[in-house]
C-alpha positions as CSV (number, residue, x, y, z in Angstrom):
1,X,0.0,0.0,0.0
2,X,2.8,2.4,0.8
3,X,4.5,1.6,-2.5
4,X,1.2,2.4,-4.4
5,X,1.0,5.8,-2.6
6,X,4.5,6.7,-3.5
7,X,3.9,5.7,-7.1
8,X,0.8,7.8,-7.2
9,X,2.5,10.8,-5.7
10,X,5.4,10.5,-8.2
11,X,3.1,10.3,-11.2
12,X,1.1,13.3,-9.9
13,X,4.3,15.4,-9.5
14,X,5.4,14.5,-13.0
15,X,1.9,15.5,-14.3
16,X,2.0,18.8,-12.5
17,X,5.5,19.5,-13.8
18,X,4.6,18.6,-17.3
19,X,1.5,20.8,-17.2
20,X,3.5,23.7,-15.9
21,X,6.1,23.2,-18.6
22,X,3.2,23.0,-21.1
23,X,1.6,26.3,-19.9
24,X,5.0,28.1,-20.0
25,X,5.7,26.7,-23.5
26,X,2.3,27.9,-24.8
27,X,2.9,31.4,-23.3
28,X,6.3,31.7,-24.9
29,X,5.0,30.4,-28.2
30,X,2.2,33.1,-28.0
31,X,4.7,35.8,-27.4
32,X,6.9,34.8,-30.3
33,X,3.9,34.5,-32.7
34,X,2.7,37.9,-31.5
35,X,5.9,39.5,-32.9
36,X,5.0,38.3,-36.4
37,X,1.3,39.1,-36.4
38,X,0.2,42.1,-38.6
39,X,-3.6,42.0,-38.5
40,X,-6.1,42.3,-35.6
41,X,-8.0,39.3,-36.8
42,X,-4.9,37.0,-36.6
43,X,-4.2,38.4,-33.1
44,X,-7.8,37.6,-31.9
45,X,-7.6,34.1,-33.3
46,X,-4.2,33.3,-31.8
47,X,-5.1,34.8,-28.4
48,X,-8.4,32.9,-28.2
49,X,-6.7,29.6,-29.0
50,X,-4.0,30.1,-26.4
51,X,-5.8,31.7,-23.4
52,X,-7.2,28.4,-22.1
53,X,-3.7,26.7,-22.2
54,X,-1.7,29.2,-20.1
55,X,-1.4,30.2,-16.4
56,X,-3.2,33.2,-14.9
57,X,-0.2,35.6,-15.2
58,X,0.1,34.9,-19.0
59,X,-3.7,35.3,-19.3
60,X,-3.3,38.8,-17.9
61,X,-0.8,39.5,-20.8
62,X,-3.2,38.1,-23.4
63,X,-6.2,40.0,-22.1
64,X,-4.1,43.2,-22.0
65,X,-3.0,42.6,-25.7
66,X,-6.7,42.1,-26.7
67,X,-7.6,45.3,-24.8
68,X,-5.0,47.3,-26.7
69,X,-6.1,45.9,-30.1
70,X,-9.8,46.5,-29.5
71,X,-9.1,50.0,-28.3
72,X,-7.0,50.7,-31.4
73,X,-9.9,49.6,-33.7
74,X,-12.3,51.7,-31.5
75,X,-14.3,48.7,-30.2
76,X,-14.4,50.1,-26.7
77,X,-17.0,47.7,-25.2
78,X,-14.8,44.7,-26.2
79,X,-11.7,46.5,-24.9
80,X,-13.4,47.2,-21.6
81,X,-14.6,43.6,-21.2
82,X,-11.0,42.2,-21.7
83,X,-9.5,44.8,-19.4
84,X,-12.0,43.8,-16.7
85,X,-11.0,40.1,-17.1
86,X,-7.4,41.0,-16.7
87,X,-8.2,43.1,-13.6
88,X,-10.1,40.2,-12.0
89,X,-7.1,37.9,-12.5
90,X,-4.6,40.6,-11.3
91,X,-6.5,41.2,-8.1
92,X,-6.8,37.5,-7.4
93,X,-3.0,37.2,-7.8
94,X,-2.4,40.5,-6.0
95,X,-0.1,41.6,-8.8
96,X,0.2,45.3,-8.1
97,X,2.7,45.9,-10.9
98,X,0.2,44.7,-13.4
99,X,-2.8,46.2,-11.7
100,X,-1.4,49.7,-11.8
101,X,-1.2,49.5,-15.7
102,X,-4.6,47.8,-15.9
103,X,-6.3,50.4,-13.8
104,X,-4.9,53.2,-15.9
105,X,-5.8,51.3,-19.1
106,X,-9.4,51.0,-17.9
107,X,-9.5,54.7,-17.2
108,X,-8.2,55.4,-20.6
109,X,-10.9,53.3,-22.2
110,X,-13.6,55.0,-20.1
111,X,-12.4,58.4,-21.2
112,X,-12.9,57.4,-24.8
113,X,-16.6,56.8,-24.1
114,X,-19.1,59.6,-23.6
115,X,-20.2,60.5,-20.0
116,X,-17.8,58.1,-18.3
117,X,-15.2,60.6,-17.1
118,X,-16.1,60.4,-13.4
119,X,-15.8,56.6,-13.4
120,X,-12.4,57.0,-15.2
121,X,-11.1,59.3,-12.4
122,X,-11.9,56.7,-9.8
123,X,-9.7,54.1,-11.6
124,X,-6.9,56.7,-12.0
125,X,-6.9,57.3,-8.3
126,X,-6.7,53.6,-7.6
127,X,-3.7,53.4,-9.9
128,X,-2.0,56.3,-8.2
129,X,-2.2,54.7,-4.8
130,X,-0.2,51.7,-6.2
131,X,2.2,53.8,-8.2
132,X,3.1,56.0,-5.2
133,X,4.8,52.9,-3.7
134,X,7.1,52.5,-6.6
135,X,8.6,55.5,-8.4
136,X,10.3,53.3,-11.0
137,X,7.1,51.6,-12.2
138,X,6.8,52.0,-16.0
139,X,3.1,52.5,-15.6
140,X,3.8,56.1,-14.5
141,X,4.2,56.9,-18.2
142,X,0.7,55.5,-19.0
143,X,-0.7,57.3,-15.9
144,X,0.7,60.7,-16.9
145,X,-0.4,60.1,-20.5
146,X,-3.9,59.5,-19.4
147,X,-3.9,62.6,-17.1
148,X,-2.6,64.6,-20.0
149,X,-5.5,63.3,-22.1
150,X,-8.0,64.3,-19.4
151,X,-6.5,67.8,-19.3
152,X,-6.5,68.1,-23.1
153,X,-10.2,67.0,-23.3
154,X,-11.2,69.8,-20.9
155,X,-8.9,72.4,-22.6
156,X,-6.8,72.7,-19.4
157,X,-3.6,73.1,-21.4
158,X,-1.5,74.3,-18.5
159,X,-2.2,71.0,-16.7
160,X,-1.6,69.0,-19.8
161,X,1.9,70.7,-20.1
162,X,2.7,69.6,-16.5
163,X,1.7,66.0,-17.2
164,X,3.7,65.9,-20.5
165,X,6.7,67.3,-18.6
166,X,6.3,64.6,-16.0
167,X,6.5,61.9,-18.7
168,X,9.7,63.6,-20.0
169,X,11.2,63.5,-16.5
170,X,10.4,59.8,-16.0
171,X,11.8,58.9,-19.5
172,X,15.0,60.8,-18.8
173,X,15.4,59.0,-15.4
174,X,15.0,55.6,-17.1
175,X,17.2,56.5,-20.1
176,X,14.3,56.0,-22.5
177,X,14.6,58.8,-25.1
178,X,12.2,57.3,-27.7
179,X,9.0,59.0,-26.5
180,X,10.5,62.3,-25.5
181,X,10.3,64.2,-28.8
182,X,6.6,63.5,-29.0
183,X,6.1,65.0,-25.6
184,X,7.9,68.2,-26.6
185,X,5.7,68.3,-29.7
186,X,2.6,68.0,-27.5
187,X,3.8,70.7,-25.1
188,X,4.5,73.0,-28.1
189,X,0.9,72.5,-29.3
190,X,-0.5,73.2,-25.8
191,X,1.4,76.5,-25.6
192,X,0.1,77.3,-29.1
193,X,-3.5,76.8,-27.8
194,X,-2.6,79.1,-24.9
195,X,-1.3,81.7,-27.4
196,X,2.2,81.4,-25.8
197,X,3.8,81.3,-29.3
198,X,7.4,81.8,-28.1
199,X,7.2,78.8,-25.7
200,X,5.4,76.8,-28.4
201,X,8.3,77.5,-30.9
202,X,10.9,76.5,-28.3
203,X,9.3,73.1,-27.6
204,X,8.6,72.3,-31.2
205,X,12.3,73.2,-32.1
206,X,13.4,70.9,-29.2
207,X,11.2,68.1,-30.6
208,X,12.8,68.5,-34.1
209,X,16.3,68.6,-32.6
210,X,15.7,65.3,-30.7
211,X,14.1,63.6,-33.7
212,X,16.9,64.5,-36.0
213,X,19.5,63.4,-33.4
214,X,17.7,60.0,-33.2
215,X,17.5,59.8,-37.0
216,X,13.8,59.5,-36.6
217,X,11.9,61.3,-39.4
218,X,8.5,59.9,-38.4
219,X,5.9,62.7,-38.2
220,X,8.7,65.2,-38.8
221,X,6.6,67.0,-41.5
222,X,3.9,67.5,-38.8
223,X,6.2,69.2,-36.4
224,X,7.6,71.5,-39.2
225,X,4.1,72.4,-40.2
226,X,3.0,73.2,-36.6
227,X,6.2,75.2,-36.1
228,X,5.5,77.2,-39.2
229,X,1.9,77.7,-38.0
230,X,3.2,78.9,-34.7
231,X,5.5,81.5,-36.2
232,X,2.6,82.7,-38.4
233,X,0.4,83.3,-35.4
234,X,3.4,84.9,-33.6
235,X,3.7,87.4,-36.5
236,X,7.1,86.1,-37.8
237,X,5.9,85.4,-41.3
238,X,9.2,84.9,-43.1
239,X,10.3,82.4,-40.5
240,X,6.9,80.7,-40.8
241,X,7.4,80.3,-44.5
242,X,10.9,78.8,-43.9
243,X,9.6,75.9,-41.7
244,X,6.4,75.3,-43.8
245,X,8.7,74.9,-46.9
246,X,10.7,72.3,-44.9
247,X,7.5,70.3,-44.2
248,X,6.3,70.3,-47.9
249,X,9.1,68.1,-49.4
250,X,8.8,65.5,-46.6
251,X,5.0,65.4,-47.0
252,X,5.4,65.0,-50.7
253,X,7.9,62.1,-50.3
254,X,5.6,60.4,-47.7
255,X,2.6,61.2,-49.9
256,X,0.9,62.8,-46.9
257,X,-1.6,64.9,-48.9
258,X,-3.4,66.1,-45.8
259,X,-0.4,67.8,-44.3
260,X,0.6,69.0,-47.8
261,X,-2.7,70.9,-48.2
262,X,-2.4,72.3,-44.7
263,X,1.0,73.6,-45.5
264,X,-0.2,75.3,-48.7
265,X,-3.1,76.9,-46.7
266,X,-0.7,78.3,-44.2
267,X,1.6,79.6,-47.0
268,X,-1.4,81.5,-48.4
269,X,-1.9,83.2,-45.0
270,X,1.8,84.1,-44.7
271,X,2.0,85.7,-48.1
272,X,-1.3,87.6,-47.4
273,X,0.2,89.0,-44.2
274,X,3.3,90.0,-46.1
275,X,1.2,91.7,-48.8
276,X,2.6,89.3,-51.3
277,X,-0.8,89.0,-52.9
278,X,0.3,87.5,-56.2
279,X,2.2,84.8,-54.4
280,X,-0.7,84.2,-52.1
281,X,-3.2,83.8,-54.9
282,X,-0.8,81.6,-56.9
283,X,-0.3,79.2,-54.0
284,X,-4.0,79.2,-53.2
285,X,-4.8,78.3,-56.9
286,X,-2.3,75.5,-56.9
287,X,-3.5,74.1,-53.6
288,X,-7.1,74.3,-54.8
289,X,-6.2,72.2,-57.8
290,X,-4.7,69.5,-55.5
291,X,-7.7,69.7,-53.1
292,X,-10.2,69.3,-56.0
293,X,-8.2,66.4,-57.4
294,X,-8.4,64.7,-54.0
295,X,-12.0,65.8,-53.5
296,X,-11.0,67.3,-50.2
297,X,-14.0,69.6,-49.8
298,X,-12.9,70.8,-46.4
299,X,-9.6,72.2,-47.8
300,X,-11.4,73.5,-50.9
301,X,-13.6,75.6,-48.7
302,X,-10.7,76.7,-46.5
303,X,-8.6,77.9,-49.5
304,X,-11.6,79.7,-51.1
305,X,-12.2,81.5,-47.8
306,X,-8.5,82.5,-47.7
307,X,-8.7,83.9,-51.2
308,X,-11.8,85.9,-50.1
309,X,-9.7,87.5,-47.3
310,X,-6.9,88.4,-49.7
311,X,-9.3,90.2,-52.0
312,X,-11.2,91.9,-49.2
313,X,-8.4,92.9,-46.8
314,X,-5.4,93.4,-49.1
315,X,-6.7,94.1,-52.6
316,X,-10.0,95.9,-51.5
317,X,-11.9,94.1,-54.3
318,X,-15.1,93.4,-52.4
319,X,-16.9,91.9,-55.4
320,X,-14.4,89.1,-55.9
321,X,-14.1,88.6,-52.2
322,X,-17.8,88.1,-51.9
323,X,-17.8,85.5,-54.7
324,X,-15.1,83.5,-52.9
325,X,-16.7,83.8,-49.5
326,X,-20.1,82.6,-50.9
327,X,-18.5,79.6,-52.7
328,X,-16.6,78.7,-49.5
329,X,-19.8,79.1,-47.5
330,X,-21.8,76.7,-49.8
331,X,-19.0,74.0,-49.8
332,X,-18.4,74.3,-46.0
333,X,-22.1,74.0,-45.4
334,X,-22.3,70.8,-47.4
335,X,-19.1,69.3,-45.9
336,X,-20.1,70.4,-42.4
337,X,-16.8,72.2,-41.9
338,X,-17.8,74.4,-39.0
339,X,-14.6,76.4,-38.8
340,X,-14.5,77.4,-42.4
341,X,-18.3,78.0,-42.4
342,X,-17.8,80.4,-39.5
343,X,-15.0,82.3,-41.3
344,X,-16.9,82.5,-44.6
345,X,-20.0,84.0,-42.9
346,X,-17.8,86.4,-41.0
347,X,-16.1,87.5,-44.3
348,X,-19.5,88.1,-46.0
349,X,-20.7,90.1,-43.0
350,X,-17.5,92.2,-42.9
351,X,-18.0,93.1,-46.6
352,X,-21.6,94.0,-46.1
353,X,-20.8,96.1,-43.1
354,X,-18.1,97.9,-45.0
355,X,-20.6,98.6,-47.9
356,X,-23.4,99.5,-45.4
357,X,-25.6,96.7,-46.8
358,X,-27.2,96.1,-43.4
359,X,-30.1,94.0,-44.7
360,X,-27.6,91.5,-46.1
361,X,-25.8,91.5,-42.8
362,X,-29.1,90.7,-41.0
363,X,-29.7,87.8,-43.3
364,X,-26.5,86.1,-42.2
365,X,-26.4,87.2,-38.6
366,X,-28.6,84.4,-37.3
367,X,-26.5,81.7,-39.1
368,X,-23.4,83.4,-37.8
369,X,-24.7,83.1,-34.2
370,X,-25.8,79.4,-34.6
371,X,-22.4,78.3,-36.0
372,X,-20.6,80.3,-33.3
373,X,-22.7,78.5,-30.6
374,X,-22.1,75.1,-32.2
375,X,-18.3,75.5,-32.3
376,X,-18.4,76.8,-28.7
377,X,-15.0,78.5,-29.0
378,X,-14.2,81.5,-26.8
379,X,-12.2,83.1,-29.6
380,X,-15.1,82.6,-32.1
381,X,-17.7,83.9,-29.7
382,X,-15.5,87.0,-29.0
383,X,-15.4,87.8,-32.7
384,X,-19.1,87.2,-33.1
385,X,-19.9,89.7,-30.3
386,X,-17.6,92.3,-31.8
387,X,-19.1,92.0,-35.3
388,X,-22.7,92.0,-34.1
389,X,-22.0,95.0,-31.8
390,X,-20.8,96.9,-34.9
391,X,-23.9,95.9,-36.8
392,X,-26.3,97.0,-34.0
393,X,-24.3,100.3,-33.6
394,X,-24.5,101.0,-37.4
395,X,-28.3,100.3,-37.4
396,X,-29.0,102.6,-34.5
397,X,-29.7,99.8,-32.0
398,X,-27.6,101.2,-29.2
399,X,-28.9,99.0,-26.4
400,X,-28.1,95.8,-28.3
401,X,-24.8,97.2,-29.4
402,X,-23.8,97.8,-25.8
403,X,-25.0,94.4,-24.7
404,X,-22.9,92.6,-27.4
405,X,-19.9,94.8,-26.6
406,X,-20.2,93.8,-22.9
407,X,-20.1,90.2,-23.9
408,X,-17.1,90.8,-26.1
409,X,-15.1,92.4,-23.3
410,X,-16.3,89.8,-20.8
411,X,-14.6,87.1,-23.0
412,X,-11.6,89.2,-23.9
413,X,-10.7,89.9,-20.3
414,X,-12.2,86.9,-18.6
415,X,-8.9,86.5,-16.6
416,X,-9.2,90.1,-15.4
417,X,-12.8,90.9,-15.0
418,X,-12.0,94.3,-13.4
419,X,-11.0,95.6,-16.8
420,X,-14.4,94.6,-18.2
421,X,-16.0,96.7,-15.5
422,X,-13.9,99.7,-16.4
423,X,-14.7,99.4,-20.1
424,X,-18.5,99.0,-19.5
425,X,-18.4,101.8,-16.9
426,X,-16.7,104.0,-19.5
427,X,-19.4,103.3,-22.0
428,X,-22.3,103.9,-19.5
429,X,-20.8,107.1,-18.2
430,X,-20.1,108.8,-21.6
431,X,-22.8,111.3,-21.0
432,X,-21.3,112.4,-17.6
433,X,-17.9,112.6,-19.2
434,X,-19.2,114.9,-21.9
435,X,-20.7,117.2,-19.3
436,X,-17.4,117.4,-17.5
437,X,-15.6,118.1,-20.8
438,X,-18.1,120.9,-21.5
439,X,-17.5,122.3,-18.0
440,X,-13.7,122.4,-18.6
441,X,-14.3,124.2,-21.9
442,X,-16.5,126.7,-20.1
443,X,-13.6,127.3,-17.6
444,X,-11.3,128.0,-20.5
445,X,-13.7,130.6,-21.9
446,X,-14.1,132.3,-18.6
447,X,-10.4,132.5,-18.1
448,X,-10.0,134.2,-21.5
449,X,-12.7,136.7,-20.5
450,X,-10.9,137.5,-17.2
451,X,-7.7,138.0,-19.1
452,X,-9.4,140.4,-21.4
453,X,-10.8,142.3,-18.5
454,X,-7.3,142.6,-17.0
455,X,-6.0,144.0,-20.3
456,X,-8.8,146.5,-20.4
457,X,-8.1,147.5,-16.8
458,X,-4.4,148.0,-17.6
459,X,-5.3,150.2,-20.6
460,X,-7.6,152.3,-18.4
461,X,-4.8,152.7,-15.9
462,X,-2.5,154.0,-18.5
463,X,-5.1,156.4,-19.7
464,X,-5.6,157.8,-16.2
465,X,-1.8,158.2,-15.8
466,X,-1.6,160.1,-19.0
467,X,-4.6,162.3,-18.0
468,X,-3.0,163.0,-14.6
469,X,0.2,164.2,-16.3
470,X,-1.6,166.6,-18.6
471,X,-4.4,167.7,-16.2
472,X,-2.9,168.9,-12.9
473,X,-6.3,170.0,-11.7
474,X,-7.5,166.4,-11.9
475,X,-4.5,165.2,-9.8
476,X,-6.6,164.1,-6.8
477,X,-9.2,162.4,-9.0
478,X,-6.5,160.8,-11.1
479,X,-4.6,159.5,-8.0
480,X,-7.9,158.0,-6.6
481,X,-8.6,156.3,-9.9
482,X,-5.1,155.0,-10.1
483,X,-5.3,153.4,-6.6
484,X,-8.7,151.9,-7.5
485,X,-7.4,150.4,-10.8
486,X,-4.3,149.0,-9.0
487,X,-6.6,147.3,-6.6
488,X,-8.6,145.8,-9.5
489,X,-5.4,144.7,-11.2
490,X,-4.2,142.9,-8.1
491,X,-7.5,141.2,-7.7
492,X,-7.4,140.1,-11.4
493,X,-3.8,139.1,-11.1
494,X,-4.6,137.0,-8.0
495,X,-7.5,135.5,-9.9
496,X,-5.3,134.7,-12.9
497,X,-2.7,133.2,-10.7
498,X,-5.4,130.9,-9.2
499,X,-6.6,130.0,-12.8
500,X,-3.0,129.4,-13.9
501,X,-2.5,127.1,-10.9
502,X,-5.7,125.3,-11.8
503,X,-4.6,124.8,-15.4
504,X,-1.1,123.8,-14.4
505,X,-2.7,121.1,-12.2
506,X,-4.9,120.0,-15.1
507,X,-2.0,120.0,-17.6
508,X,0.3,118.0,-15.2
509,X,-1.9,115.7,-13.2
510,X,-4.5,114.9,-15.9
511,X,-1.8,114.2,-18.4
512,X,0.0,111.9,-15.9
513,X,-3.2,110.0,-15.2
514,X,-4.5,109.8,-18.8
515,X,-1.1,108.5,-20.2
516,X,-1.6,105.0,-18.6
517,X,-5.0,104.8,-20.3
518,X,-3.4,105.6,-23.7
519,X,-0.8,102.9,-23.2
520,X,-3.1,100.3,-21.5
521,X,-4.5,98.8,-24.7
522,X,-1.1,97.9,-26.2
523,X,0.2,96.7,-22.8
524,X,-2.8,94.5,-22.0
525,X,-2.9,93.1,-25.5
526,X,0.8,92.2,-25.2
527,X,0.4,90.4,-21.9
528,X,-2.9,88.7,-23.0
529,X,-1.1,87.4,-26.1
530,X,1.8,86.2,-23.9
531,X,-0.7,84.5,-21.6
532,X,0.6,86.5,-18.6
533,X,-2.7,86.3,-16.7
534,X,-1.4,87.6,-13.4
535,X,0.1,90.6,-15.2
536,X,-3.2,91.4,-16.9
537,X,-5.0,91.3,-13.6
538,X,-2.5,93.6,-12.0
539,X,-2.7,96.1,-14.9
540,X,-6.5,96.0,-14.9
541,X,-6.6,96.8,-11.1
542,X,-4.2,99.7,-11.8
543,X,-6.4,101.0,-14.5
544,X,-9.5,100.8,-12.3
545,X,-7.7,102.8,-9.6
546,X,-6.6,105.4,-12.1
547,X,-10.1,105.6,-13.4
548,X,-11.5,106.2,-10.0
549,X,-8.8,108.8,-9.1
550,X,-9.3,110.6,-12.4
551,X,-13.1,110.8,-11.9
552,X,-12.7,112.1,-8.3
553,X,-10.1,114.6,-9.3
554,X,-12.2,115.9,-12.2
555,X,-15.1,116.4,-9.8
556,X,-12.9,118.3,-7.4
557,X,-11.4,120.4,-10.1
558,X,-14.8,121.4,-11.5
559,X,-16.4,122.1,-8.2
560,X,-13.4,124.1,-7.0
561,X,-13.1,126.0,-10.2
562,X,-16.8,127.0,-10.4
563,X,-16.6,128.2,-6.7
564,X,-13.5,130.2,-7.5
565,X,-15.0,131.8,-10.7
566,X,-18.7,132.4,-10.0
567,X,-19.3,131.6,-6.3
568,X,-20.7,128.2,-5.4
569,X,-24.5,128.1,-5.6
570,X,-25.7,126.6,-2.3
571,X,-28.9,124.6,-2.2
572,X,-29.6,123.6,1.5
573,X,-32.0,120.8,2.2
574,X,-32.8,118.3,4.9
575,X,-30.7,115.2,4.4
576,X,-30.4,111.9,6.2
577,X,-26.9,111.4,7.5
578,X,-27.0,107.6,7.4
579,X,-28.4,107.4,3.9
580,X,-25.9,109.8,2.4
581,X,-22.8,108.3,4.2
582,X,-23.8,104.8,3.1
583,X,-24.1,106.0,-0.5
584,X,-20.7,107.6,-0.3
585,X,-19.1,104.5,1.3
586,X,-20.5,102.2,-1.3
587,X,-18.4,103.9,-3.9
588,X,-15.2,102.9,-2.1
589,X,-16.1,99.3,-1.3
590,X,-14.1,97.8,-4.2
591,X,-11.0,100.0,-3.5
592,X,-11.3,99.1,0.2
593,X,-11.5,95.4,-0.7
594,X,-8.3,95.8,-2.8
595,X,-6.5,97.4,0.2
596,X,-8.0,95.0,2.7
597,X,-9.3,97.9,4.7
598,X,-12.5,97.9,6.7
599,X,-14.8,101.0,6.7
600,X,-17.1,101.2,9.8
601,X,-20.0,103.6,10.0
602,X,-21.7,104.5,13.3
603,X,-24.5,107.1,13.6
604,X,-27.6,107.9,15.6
605,X,-30.8,106.7,14.1
606,X,-32.9,109.4,12.3
607,X,-30.0,111.9,12.5
608,X,-30.7,114.7,10.0
609,X,-29.2,118.0,9.1
610,X,-30.0,121.0,6.9
611,X,-27.1,121.0,4.5
612,X,-26.1,121.4,0.8
613,X,-26.2,117.8,-0.5
614,X,-23.4,118.4,-3.1
615,X,-21.2,120.0,-0.5
616,X,-21.9,117.2,1.9
617,X,-20.7,114.6,-0.7
618,X,-17.6,116.7,-1.6
619,X,-16.6,116.9,2.1
620,X,-17.1,113.3,3.1
621,X,-16.0,111.8,-0.2
622,X,-12.7,113.5,0.0
623,X,-12.1,112.7,3.7
624,X,-13.0,109.0,3.3
625,X,-11.1,108.8,0.1
626,X,-8.1,110.4,1.7
627,X,-8.2,108.0,4.7
628,X,-8.4,105.0,2.3
629,X,-5.5,106.4,0.2
630,X,-3.1,106.2,3.2
631,X,-4.5,103.1,4.9
632,X,-3.5,99.5,4.0
633,X,-4.9,96.4,5.9
634,X,-6.4,98.7,8.5
635,X,-9.6,100.3,9.7
636,X,-11.5,103.5,8.9
637,X,-14.1,104.5,11.5
638,X,-16.8,107.2,10.9
639,X,-18.9,108.3,13.9
640,X,-21.7,110.9,13.7
641,X,-23.7,112.2,16.7
642,X,-25.7,115.3,17.6
643,X,-25.2,117.4,20.7
644,X,-26.9,120.7,21.7
645,X,-28.0,121.5,18.2
646,X,-24.6,120.7,16.8
647,X,-23.8,117.9,14.3
648,X,-20.5,116.2,15.3
649,X,-18.6,113.8,13.1
650,X,-15.2,112.2,13.2
651,X,-13.3,110.2,10.5
652,X,-10.5,108.1,12.1
653,X,-8.0,105.9,10.2
654,X,-5.2,103.6,11.2
655,X,-3.0,104.8,8.2
656,X,0.5,106.2,7.9
657,X,-0.3,109.5,9.7
658,X,1.2,113.0,9.2
659,X,3.9,115.2,10.7
660,X,3.1,118.5,12.3
661,X,4.5,120.4,9.2
662,X,2.1,118.5,7.0
663,X,-0.9,119.3,9.2
664,X,-0.1,123.1,9.3
665,X,-0.4,123.4,5.5
666,X,-3.0,120.7,5.0
667,X,-5.9,122.9,3.8
668,X,-3.9,125.3,1.5
669,X,-2.9,125.0,-2.2
670,X,0.7,126.2,-1.6
671,X,3.4,124.5,-3.7
672,X,4.5,121.4,-1.9
673,X,5.2,117.7,-2.6
674,X,2.2,115.5,-2.4
675,X,2.4,112.5,0.0
676,X,2.2,109.2,-1.8
677,X,-0.5,106.7,-0.8
678,X,0.1,103.1,0.3
679,X,-0.2,101.9,-3.3
680,X,1.4,104.8,-5.1
681,X,-1.7,107.1,-5.3
682,X,-1.0,110.7,-5.9
683,X,-3.1,113.8,-5.1
684,X,-3.2,117.5,-5.9
685,X,-4.3,119.0,-2.6
686,X,-7.5,120.3,-4.2
687,X,-9.7,117.8,-2.2
688,X,-8.8,119.0,1.3
689,X,-8.9,122.7,0.2
690,X,-12.5,122.1,-1.1
691,X,-13.4,120.4,2.2
692,X,-12.1,123.4,4.2
693,X,-14.0,125.9,2.0
694,X,-17.3,124.0,2.2
695,X,-17.0,123.5,5.9
696,X,-16.5,127.3,6.4
697,X,-19.5,128.1,4.1
698,X,-21.7,125.9,6.4
699,X,-20.5,127.8,9.5
700,X,-18.7,124.7,10.6
701,X,-15.2,123.9,12.0
702,X,-12.7,121.2,11.1
703,X,-9.7,120.0,13.1
704,X,-7.2,117.4,12.5
705,X,-4.9,115.3,14.7
706,X,-2.4,112.8,13.5
707,X,0.6,110.8,14.5
708,X,3.1,109.0,12.2
709,X,2.5,105.3,11.8
710,X,-0.5,105.5,14.2
711,X,-3.2,107.2,12.1
712,X,-5.2,110.4,11.5
713,X,-8.5,111.8,12.8
714,X,-10.6,114.6,11.3
715,X,-13.3,116.2,13.5
716,X,-16.1,118.3,12.1
717,X,-18.7,120.4,13.9
718,X,-21.8,122.0,12.2
719,X,-25.0,123.7,13.4
720,X,-27.8,121.2,12.9
721,X,-30.0,124.0,11.5
722,X,-28.7,127.2,9.9
723,X,-30.6,129.7,7.7
724,X,-30.2,130.1,4.0
725,X,-29.0,133.7,4.5
726,X,-26.2,132.6,6.9
727,X,-24.9,130.3,4.3
728,X,-24.4,133.2,1.9
729,X,-25.6,131.4,-1.2
730,X,-23.9,133.8,-3.5
731,X,-20.9,134.6,-1.3
732,X,-19.4,137.8,-2.7
733,X,-16.3,137.5,-0.5
734,X,-14.3,134.7,-2.1
735,X,-12.2,132.6,0.2
736,X,-8.5,132.6,-0.8
737,X,-7.1,129.5,-2.4
């Protein structure tokens, strides 16, 4: 019995060994035959015949090969089924090295199917947990490639650049240079989509250098084409032509007609930009012949559209341009080439706008809107809103024009929404700006009148002097007249000095504040083209501050000038302290937010005062604005109370404070250097001078106390109720500036 058991065990061991050797043999045979297979059908047949004869580890390899093949021929359901079978075996064997690749592969398949992105992210996270344990696992490349695909699908090109760069880093560490050029090519294309043309060119040149160093000409014509396209968008048209001409012979040799036609289309654009119109038309006609021979209707429409732009923009032959745009429109419509269809319609609309054929514009505008929405590109939407705004403006539909222009700027400056607010505010305040401009013109006229009066007075003085010399008996009268005229001359000279000071301020400070607006368009465009988003936000914030400072300074200049020249017309009325102060503070909320400064208001309920509303706003707007100018990350406290028929108010800040010398000359317009605000804000001194004058007109008092680096407090006292007569509505005695 013992002998039988030993024999049975021996035979069983031989059987197991033979079976193991057979499974390994079948697996090795499958691997060798896989190297010779050139069709997917043969691979499916071989794998299905072998899979039942191998062990579980080899089955994982076979399922993975089937997964790749089904994915390549875009049979995603079959690919997913085989990938799941491999995952089941991998989890049963606890083969983490294989599982990391399988999890990423499954995520990749799910991303290829609609509405399965969330499920794909789950599998990517599972793969990441395994990969974090082994930084040398080759599945990192597949993981980063898939993350790059996710970012590219969602147009998050900055993220895609990071993941492609990660692949390059891994391949460099493992001395695997084969896939590196393709990653540099991808990075170049992502920078192109971000309009970072300089970085795009750098990475595409790196890809070419590596490919040529590896003697690898595969897809080299594609990289040359994309490099030429990049230089075209960058505005280096001669360089663009150089690289496109490098792509053309390779594409011809490889019979890559698609890339060849793309190259000719880009050459047309380059020659158009260089105003080489004959060359552009010649290349376009040659490319059209190739496209028609190949029945490539997409490229036919594209080239016809380009000819339309040449005749419209360069040659100013609108009739020919219209013919080409219409032909491109019809072909693109049939071939469902949305991009060319969009450009063709835009070309027709541009012609009709130029020729003032607004009915024809209207007939295409709805189609233009539909194709824009279908493409769903920010760039295309931006152009649509710009064109439609021009149409509505030309046809007198101002509200619709403004609405479309708002949308245009909303897209253009989506990274820096503050700039959009400035642009829209400028449009909506055109009427107010016109009024201010008219007021300044009025000041100029009044200055000229005053100068004329001074000249006449001087002439009269000379006449009296001459009369005094010849008529001794009129000596006393002449002396009296002389003194009187001298007094008038001094008053007029003083007035002219004030006016000269005013216009000196206007010439210096307004010029200084307007210059940034004149340069802002080019600067912003430059940084937007470069993709410097943080810089565009910084510039937009600066523009907004300049806009607010300019508006406030114009108000101060006009109010002060009118008071100087004609006497300020007081209009006392009962006003609510809380309501007016809240209205004033609301205008500084955005600036306070930028400077991280809190503005607190404390007042008694139902506190009212008889006061000129305009003067009230001038006083408190200047005091609050001044406090905010010199306070950063601090507090501004406004407290208002009434006591024995007196209205008391204090404005206290925790800003930089003032010295005693600064306080002594605070309310005058003497020549002095302005103190710079915490963010470089400048002032003219007009604001506090106006405050002082309006406080005095209302029979009030204003005092100031301050300490360096501690803060400043302004205290104001007014009678709660004063008569209209006491305010001196037309105050004949002007306060000195």
